[in-house]
N, CA, C and O atoms as a GROMACS GRO file, in nm:
protein
  416
    1MET      N    1  17.964   4.942  10.197
    1MET     CA    2  17.828   4.870  10.157
    1MET      C    3  17.764   4.835  10.232
    1MET      O    4  17.833   4.813  10.331
    2ARG      N    5  17.646   4.809  10.254
    2ARG     CA    6  17.591   4.716  10.355
    2ARG      C    7  17.546   4.616  10.287
    2ARG      O    8  17.544   4.601  10.165
    3PRO      N    9  17.497   4.520  10.404
    3PRO     CA   10  17.523   4.345  10.308
    3PRO      C   11  17.358   4.358  10.303
    3PRO      O   12  17.287   4.442  10.357
    4SER      N   13  17.329   4.271  10.239
    4SER     CA   14  17.186   4.261  10.189
    4SER      C   15  17.112   4.187  10.290
    4SER      O   16  17.165   4.101  10.360
    5PHE      N   17  17.018   4.214  10.295
    5PHE     CA   18  16.934   4.115  10.399
    5PHE      C   19  16.928   3.975  10.374
    5PHE      O   20  16.829   3.930  10.432
    6LYS      N   21  17.011   3.856  10.294
    6LYS     CA   22  17.037   3.745  10.270
    6LYS      C   23  17.099   3.726  10.346
    6LYS      O   24  17.071   3.654  10.441
    7GLU      N   25  17.248   3.807  10.320
    7GLU     CA   26  17.343   3.845  10.355
    7GLU      C   27  17.362   3.818  10.535
    7GLU      O   28  17.431   3.746  10.607
    8PHE      N   29  17.256   3.923  10.553
    8PHE     CA   30  17.259   3.983  10.724
    8PHE      C   31  17.188   3.854  10.787
    8PHE      O   32  17.239   3.802  10.886
    9LYS      N   33  17.076   3.804  10.732
    9LYS     CA   34  17.028   3.657  10.759
    9LYS      C   35  17.118   3.586  10.808
    9LYS      O   36  17.135   3.568  10.929
   10LYS      N   37  17.195   3.531  10.707
   10LYS     CA   38  17.270   3.396  10.702
   10LYS      C   39  17.396   3.421  10.848
   10LYS      O   40  17.423   3.330  10.926
   11LYS      N   41  17.446   3.533  10.854
   11LYS     CA   42  17.522   3.575  10.910
   11LYS      C   43  17.474   3.574  11.043
   11LYS      O   44  17.550   3.548  11.137
   12ALA      N   45  17.329   3.606  11.064
   12ALA     CA   46  17.297   3.602  11.200
   12ALA      C   47  17.209   3.458  11.255
   12ALA      O   48  17.129   3.452  11.348
   13LEU      N   49  17.244   3.376  11.186
   13LEU     CA   50  17.148   3.234  11.187
   13LEU      C   51  17.307   3.174  11.192
   13LEU      O   52  17.307   3.059  11.148
   14GLN      N   53  17.396   3.202  11.219
   14GLN     CA   54  17.513   3.147  11.306
   14GLN      C   55  17.522   3.165  11.393
   14GLN      O   56  17.585   3.073  11.446
   15ARG      N   57  17.488   3.261  11.480
   15ARG     CA   58  17.507   3.278  11.648
   15ARG      C   59  17.340   3.161  11.662
   15ARG      O   60  17.239   3.163  11.591
   16PRO      N   61  17.377   3.070  11.787
   16PRO     CA   62  17.314   2.973  11.804
   16PRO      C   63  17.163   3.026  11.862
   16PRO      O   64  17.052   2.997  11.817
   17GLU      N   65  17.196   3.111  11.974
   17GLU     CA   66  17.042   3.186  12.011
   17GLU      C   67  16.974   3.246  11.936
   17GLU      O   68  16.852   3.242  11.956
   18VAL      N   69  17.021   3.318  11.836
   18VAL     CA   70  16.914   3.371  11.645
   18VAL      C   71  16.888   3.242  11.629
   18VAL      O   72  16.769   3.241  11.663
   19LYS      N   73  16.913   3.132  11.602
   19LYS     CA   74  16.887   3.036  11.516
   19LYS      C   75  16.821   2.966  11.568
   19LYS      O   76  16.758   2.886  11.498
   20LYS      N   77  16.802   2.963  11.729
   20LYS     CA   78  16.713   2.892  11.769
   20LYS      C   79  16.551   2.984  11.807
   20LYS      O   80  16.448   2.915  11.809
   21LYS      N   81  16.543   3.090  11.827
   21LYS     CA   82  16.457   3.182  11.785
   21LYS      C   83  16.402   3.193  11.728
   21LYS      O   84  16.284   3.212  11.758
   22TYR      N   85  16.455   3.189  11.561
   22TYR     CA   86  16.455   3.187  11.441
   22TYR      C   87  16.356   3.071  11.407
   22TYR      O   88  16.250   3.085  11.347
   23GLU      N   89  16.400   2.974  11.448
   23GLU     CA   90  16.295   2.842  11.412
   23GLU      C   91  16.200   2.831  11.497
   23GLU      O   92  16.097   2.769  11.472
   24LEU      N   93  16.224   2.891  11.608
   24LEU     CA   94  16.077   2.908  11.711
   24LEU      C   95  15.940   2.959  11.623
   24LEU      O   96  15.825   2.915  11.623
   25LEU      N   97  16.001   3.067  11.552
   25LEU     CA   98  15.888   3.123  11.491
   25LEU      C   99  15.862   3.117  11.331
   25LEU      O  100  15.773   3.165  11.261
   26SER      N  101  15.981   3.038  11.302
   26SER     CA  102  15.929   3.014  11.160
   26SER      C  103  15.794   2.949  11.093
   26SER      O  104  15.732   2.972  10.988
   27SER      N  105  15.773   2.839  11.222
   27SER     CA  106  15.653   2.756  11.158
   27SER      C  107  15.550   2.879  11.171
   27SER      O  108  15.471   2.870  11.077
   28GLY      N  109  15.518   2.995  11.254
   28GLY     CA  110  15.424   3.114  11.227
   28GLY      C  111  15.424   3.206  11.108
   28GLY      O  112  15.322   3.251  11.054
   29TYR      N  113  15.559   3.230  11.069
   29TYR     CA  114  15.564   3.277  10.950
   29TYR      C  115  15.526   3.196  10.834
   29TYR      O  116  15.465   3.238  10.735
   30ASP      N  117  15.572   3.054  10.858
   30ASP     CA  118  15.532   2.997  10.742
   30ASP      C  119  15.371   2.969  10.673
   30ASP      O  120  15.337   2.954  10.556
   31LEU      N  121  15.298   2.969  10.788
   31LEU     CA  122  15.150   2.960  10.804
   31LEU      C  123  15.127   3.102  10.745
   31LEU      O  124  15.062   3.114  10.641
   32ARG      N  125  15.171   3.192  10.800
   32ARG     CA  126  15.085   3.331  10.716
   32ARG      C  127  15.118   3.376  10.582
   32ARG      O  128  15.056   3.453  10.510
   33LYS      N  129  15.247   3.302  10.557
   33LYS     CA  130  15.258   3.355  10.394
   33LYS      C  131  15.184   3.216  10.340
   33LYS      O  132  15.157   3.204  10.220
   34GLN      N  133  15.163   3.149  10.404
   34GLN     CA  134  15.057   3.002  10.323
   34GLN      C  135  14.915   3.037  10.299
   34GLN      O  136  14.838   2.985  10.218
   35LEU      N  137  14.893   3.132  10.381
   35LEU     CA  138  14.766   3.224  10.391
   35LEU      C  139  14.746   3.296  10.279
   35LEU      O  140  14.664   3.272  10.191
   36ILE      N  141  14.836   3.398  10.283
   36ILE     CA  142  14.829   3.496  10.204
   36ILE      C  143  14.869   3.409  10.010
   36ILE      O  144  14.837   3.457   9.901
   37ARG      N  145  14.930   3.305  10.030
   37ARG     CA  146  14.955   3.218   9.916
   37ARG      C  147  14.831   3.152   9.865
   37ARG      O  148  14.813   3.164   9.744
   38ILE      N  149  14.748   3.089   9.928
   38ILE     CA  150  14.623   3.025   9.888
   38ILE      C  151  14.488   3.138   9.863
   38ILE      O  152  14.384   3.126   9.799
   39ARG      N  153  14.556   3.271   9.960
   39ARG     CA  154  14.401   3.373   9.923
   39ARG      C  155  14.441   3.430   9.796
   39ARG      O  156  14.366   3.484   9.714
   40LYS      N  157  14.570   3.414   9.788
   40LYS     CA  158  14.617   3.506   9.576
   40LYS      C  159  14.582   3.395   9.525
   40LYS      O  160  14.496   3.429   9.445
   41GLU      N  161  14.596   3.258   9.516
   41GLU     CA  162  14.558   3.153   9.439
   41GLU      C  163  14.397   3.166   9.410
   41GLU      O  164  14.347   3.172   9.297
   42ALA      N  165  14.356   3.169   9.482
   42ALA     CA  166  14.203   3.158   9.494
   42ALA      C  167  14.161   3.282   9.428
   42ALA      O  168  14.038   3.291   9.423
   43GLY      N  169  14.224   3.381   9.376
   43GLY     CA  170  14.168   3.544   9.355
   43GLY      C  171  14.116   3.626   9.456
   43GLY      O  172  14.051   3.727   9.430
   44LEU      N  173  14.134   3.599   9.538
   44LEU     CA  174  14.054   3.693   9.631
   44LEU      C  175  14.155   3.777   9.698
   44LEU      O  176  14.277   3.764   9.708
   45THR      N  177  14.052   3.888   9.753
   45THR     CA  178  14.092   3.980   9.880
   45THR      C  179  14.091   3.946   9.964
   45THR      O  180  14.044   3.835   9.992
   46GLN      N  181  14.161   4.052  10.071
   46GLN     CA  182  14.147   4.045  10.237
   46GLN      C  183  14.040   4.073  10.252
   46GLN      O  184  14.010   4.028  10.362
   47GLU      N  185  13.912   4.146  10.189
   47GLU     CA  186  13.813   4.205  10.184
   47GLU      C  187  13.702   4.124  10.171
   47GLU      O  188  13.598   4.153  10.229
   48GLU      N  189  13.713   4.001  10.086
   48GLU     CA  190  13.651   3.892   9.994
   48GLU      C  191  13.651   3.789  10.102
   48GLU      O  192  13.546   3.754  10.154
   49ILE      N  193  13.792   3.728  10.142
   49ILE     CA  194  13.804   3.646  10.276
   49ILE      C  195  13.739   3.692  10.363
   49ILE      O  196  13.673   3.607  10.423
   50ALA      N  197  13.724   3.838  10.414
   50ALA     CA  198  13.650   3.890  10.538
   50ALA      C  199  13.496   3.859  10.543
   50ALA      O  200  13.424   3.829  10.639
   51ASP      N  201  13.466   3.877  10.394
   51ASP     CA  202  13.326   3.847  10.370
   51ASP      C  203  13.250   3.713  10.405
   51ASP      O  204  13.142   3.693  10.460
   52ARG      N  205  13.350   3.622  10.350
   52ARG     CA  206  13.302   3.472  10.328
   52ARG      C  207  13.280   3.397  10.492
   52ARG      O  208  13.226   3.298  10.540
   53LEU      N  209  13.354   3.506  10.535
   53LEU     CA  210  13.446   3.459  10.728
   53LEU      C  211  13.338   3.532  10.775
   53LEU      O  212  13.317   3.477  10.883
   54ASN      N  213  13.256   3.622  10.763
   54ASN     CA  214  13.159   3.710  10.862
   54ASN      C  215  13.251   3.803  10.958
   54ASN      O  216  13.217   3.828  11.074
   55THR      N  217  13.366   3.850  10.901
   55THR     CA  218  13.417   3.938  11.005
   55THR      C  219  13.490   4.054  10.911
   55THR      O  220  13.480   4.060  10.789
   56LYS      N  221  13.552   4.128  10.980
   56LYS     CA  222  13.629   4.247  10.905
   56LYS      C  223  13.787   4.240  10.833
   56LYS      O  224  13.876   4.171  10.883
   57LYS      N  225  13.803   4.314  10.720
   57LYS     CA  226  13.904   4.300  10.686
   57LYS      C  227  14.024   4.343  10.760
   57LYS      O  228  14.123   4.301  10.701
   58SER      N  229  14.054   4.409  10.864
   58SER     CA  230  14.110   4.455  10.972
   58SER      C  231  14.154   4.286  11.041
   58SER      O  232  14.272   4.262  11.066
   59ASN      N  233  14.060   4.197  11.063
   59ASN     CA  234  14.083   4.063  11.108
   59ASN      C  235  14.166   3.970  11.015
   59ASN      O  236  14.250   3.888  11.054
   60ILE      N  237  14.127   3.998  10.868
   60ILE     CA  238  14.223   3.914  10.825
   60ILE      C  239  14.357   3.949  10.776
   60ILE      O  240  14.437   3.867  10.732
   61SER      N  241  14.380   4.090  10.786
   61SER     CA  242  14.507   4.146  10.782
   61SER      C  243  14.600   4.118  10.875
   61SER      O  244  14.713   4.078  10.848
   62ARG      N  245  14.538   4.145  11.031
   62ARG     CA  246  14.613   4.058  11.119
   62ARG      C  247  14.612   3.943  11.102
   62ARG      O  248  14.734   3.928  11.110
   63LEU      N  249  14.574   3.841  11.083
   63LEU     CA  250  14.592   3.699  11.079
   63LEU      C  251  14.662   3.680  10.964
   63LEU      O  252  14.678   3.571  10.908
   64GLU      N  253  14.707   3.795  10.926
   64GLU     CA  254  14.804   3.771  10.760
   64GLU      C  255  14.918   3.814  10.804
   64GLU      O  256  15.023   3.768  10.758
   65ASN      N  257  14.919   3.901  10.893
   65ASN     CA  258  15.053   4.007  10.948
   65ASN      C  259  15.156   3.896  11.026
   65ASN      O  260  15.145   3.846  11.139
   66VAL      N  261  15.254   3.878  10.928
   66VAL     CA  262  15.399   3.809  11.024
   66VAL      C  263  15.455   3.820  11.128
   66VAL      O  264  15.514   3.735  11.194
   67ASN      N  265  15.431   3.979  11.154
   67ASN     CA  266  15.430   4.040  11.311
   67ASN      C  267  15.354   4.046  11.378
   67ASN      O  268  15.372   4.132  11.464
   68SER      N  269  15.229   3.968  11.387
   68SER     CA  270  15.140   3.985  11.466
   68SER      C  271  15.150   3.920  11.574
   68SER      O  272  15.217   3.817  11.561
   69LYS      N  273  15.115   3.935  11.664
   69LYS     CA  274  15.150   3.882  11.829
   69LYS      C  275  15.074   3.743  11.851
   69LYS      O  276  15.109   3.633  11.894
   70SER      N  277  14.944   3.800  11.800
   70SER     CA  278  14.796   3.707  11.792
   70SER      C  279  14.853   3.563  11.744
   70SER      O  280  14.943   3.564  11.659
   71SER      N  281  14.808   3.450  11.792
   71SER     CA  282  14.831   3.311  11.722
   71SER      C  283  14.684   3.254  11.706
   71SER      O  284  14.609   3.225  11.800
   72PRO      N  285  14.653   3.242  11.567
   72PRO     CA  286  14.486   3.211  11.523
   72PRO      C  287  14.414   3.071  11.621
   72PRO      O  288  14.481   3.004  11.699
   73LYS      N  289  14.316   3.056  11.603
   73LYS     CA  290  14.245   2.928  11.650
   73LYS      C  291  14.278   2.876  11.537
   73LYS      O  292  14.293   2.935  11.430
   74LEU      N  293  14.292   2.741  11.568
   74LEU     CA  294  14.273   2.613  11.434
   74LEU      C  295  14.186   2.641  11.382
   74LEU      O  296  14.204   2.665  11.262
   75SER      N  297  14.044   2.654  11.436
   75SER     CA  298  13.884   2.677  11.353
   75SER      C  299  13.927   2.752  11.283
   75SER      O  300  13.936   2.712  11.167
   76THR      N  301  13.963   2.863  11.305
   76THR     CA  302  13.995   3.027  11.243
   76THR      C  303  14.066   2.947  11.061
   76THR      O  304  14.008   2.942  10.952
   77ILE      N  305  14.175   2.907  11.092
   77ILE     CA  306  14.272   2.833  10.960
   77ILE      C  307  14.188   2.792  10.910
   77ILE      O  308  14.147   2.848  10.808
   78GLU      N  309  14.116   2.656  10.968
   78GLU     CA  310  14.056   2.602  10.870
   78GLU      C  311  13.957   2.645  10.792
   78GLU      O  312  13.948   2.605  10.676
   79GLU      N  313  13.867   2.736  10.846
   79GLU     CA  314  13.731   2.808  10.823
   79GLU      C  315  13.839   2.894  10.676
   79GLU      O  316  13.820   2.884  10.554
   80TYR      N  317  13.937   2.966  10.742
   80TYR     CA  318  13.992   3.040  10.634
   80TYR      C  319  14.063   2.945  10.458
   80TYR      O  320  14.058   2.972  10.338
   81ALA      N  321  14.111   2.850  10.527
   81ALA     CA  322  14.146   2.766  10.400
   81ALA      C  323  13.984   2.700  10.308
   81ALA      O  324  13.958   2.691  10.189
   82LYS      N  325  13.944   2.681  10.372
   82LYS     CA  326  13.776   2.638  10.342
   82LYS      C  327  13.778   2.741  10.229
   82LYS      O  328  13.822   2.715  10.116
   83VAL      N  329  13.724   2.872  10.270
   83VAL     CA  330  13.640   2.946  10.216
   83VAL      C  331  13.756   3.032  10.073
   83VAL      O  332  13.727   3.123   9.996
   84ALA      N  333  13.868   2.965  10.084
   84ALA     CA  334  13.980   3.041   9.968
   84ALA      C  335  13.974   2.919   9.896
   84ALA      O  336  14.061   2.924   9.809
   85GLY      N  337  13.884   2.766   9.891
   85GLY     CA  338  13.891   2.632   9.818
   85GLY      C  339  14.021   2.568   9.848
   85GLY      O  340  14.110   2.545   9.767
   86PHE      N  341  14.021   2.534  10.006
   86PHE     CA  342  14.150   2.466  10.045
   86PHE      C  343  14.118   2.399  10.162
   86PHE      O  344  14.026   2.432  10.237
   87LYS      N  345  14.212   2.284  10.182
   87LYS     CA  346  14.228   2.196  10.300
   87LYS      C  347  14.307   2.212  10.348
   87LYS      O  348  14.423   2.221  10.308
   88LEU      N  349  14.245   2.224  10.495
   88LEU     CA  350  14.388   2.218  10.596
   88LEU      C  351  14.484   2.064  10.602
   88LEU      O  352  14.428   1.955  10.603
   89GLU      N  353  14.597   2.077  10.604
   89GLU     CA  354  14.686   1.919  10.623
   89GLU      C  355  14.803   1.969  10.751
   89GLU      O  356  14.889   2.054  10.728
   90ILE      N  357  14.796   1.934  10.819
   90ILE     CA  358  14.880   1.958  10.931
   90ILE      C  359  15.009   1.810  10.929
   90ILE      O  360  14.972   1.694  10.912
   91ASN      N  361  15.153   1.850  10.949
   91ASN     CA  362  15.236   1.779  10.970
   91ASN      C  363  15.308   1.784  11.075
   91ASN      O  364  15.321   1.891  11.135
   92PHE      N  365  15.377   1.652  11.124
   92PHE     CA  366  15.472   1.700  11.239
   92PHE      C  367  15.615   1.628  11.125
   92PHE      O  368  15.611   1.563  11.020
   93LYS      N  369  15.736   1.684  11.215
   93LYS     CA  370  15.850   1.687  11.193
   93LYS      C  371  15.959   1.654  11.326
   93LYS      O  372  15.975   1.714  11.432
   94PRO      N  373  16.002   1.574  11.289
   94PRO     CA  374  16.085   1.552  11.461
   94PRO      C  375  16.190   1.712  11.416
   94PRO      O  376  16.214   1.769  11.310
   95VAL      N  377  16.230   1.737  11.557
   95VAL     CA  378  16.315   1.860  11.585
   95VAL      C  379  16.431   1.795  11.557
   95VAL      O  380  16.495   1.864  11.478
   96ASP      N  381  16.504   1.664  11.593
   96ASP     CA  382  16.630   1.609  11.509
   96ASP      C  383  16.604   1.520  11.426
   96ASP      O  384  16.584   1.406  11.466
   97PRO      N  385  16.599   1.551  11.290
   97PRO     CA  386  16.586   1.462  11.214
   97PRO      C  387  16.631   1.320  11.235
   97PRO      O  388  16.564   1.220  11.210
   98THR      N  389  16.761   1.325  11.288
   98THR     CA  390  16.857   1.192  11.330
   98THR      C  391  16.827   1.116  11.433
   98THR      O  392  16.882   1.008  11.456
   99SER      N  393  16.714   1.182  11.519
   99SER     CA  394  16.714   1.111  11.615
   99SER      C  395  16.485   1.038  11.586
   99SER      O  396  16.395   1.098  11.529
  100THR      N  397  16.482   0.912  11.649
  100THR     CA  398  16.366   0.859  11.598
  100THR      C  399  16.339   0.820  11.755
  100THR      O  400  16.256   0.732  11.777
  101SER      N  401  16.405   0.881  11.862
  101SER     CA  402  16.345   0.812  11.986
  101SER      C  403  16.233   0.979  12.022
  101SER      O  404  16.252   1.093  11.979
  102PRO      N  405  16.126   0.928  12.110
  102PRO     CA  406  16.037   1.052  12.132
  102PRO      C  407  16.115   1.143  12.245
  102PRO      O  408  16.187   1.082  12.324
  103ASN      N  409  16.110   1.218  12.251
  103ASN     CA  410  16.137   1.279  12.384
  103ASN      C  411  16.050   1.302  12.520
  103ASN      O  412  15.933   1.338  12.522
  104PRO      N  413  16.134   1.275  12.634
  104PRO     CA  414  16.052   1.246  12.729
  104PRO      C  415  15.949   1.344  12.790
  104PRO      O  416  15.875   1.307  12.881
   0.00000   0.00000   0.00000
């Protein structure tokens, strides 16, 4: 029997090189999941977001795609949030929560 995705992920993340790569990519995945969440909470389709941003639906699809290789500009994310009725907030967290000193 094949392991579930959850089991596979748990096992894969035990490998330090996989965990490091996963953590580097996680903020991009989280951002895209949040974009989709706020669009749906606003009751909007990708096409409606595109219309409000004067762009094409394919651009919104690419922006929300977790496998996209492109990084959206901050201004694009801000405008997306605004047309969905949200305000963008940015937080920073220490890489090592036990460390309080900045890295050189």
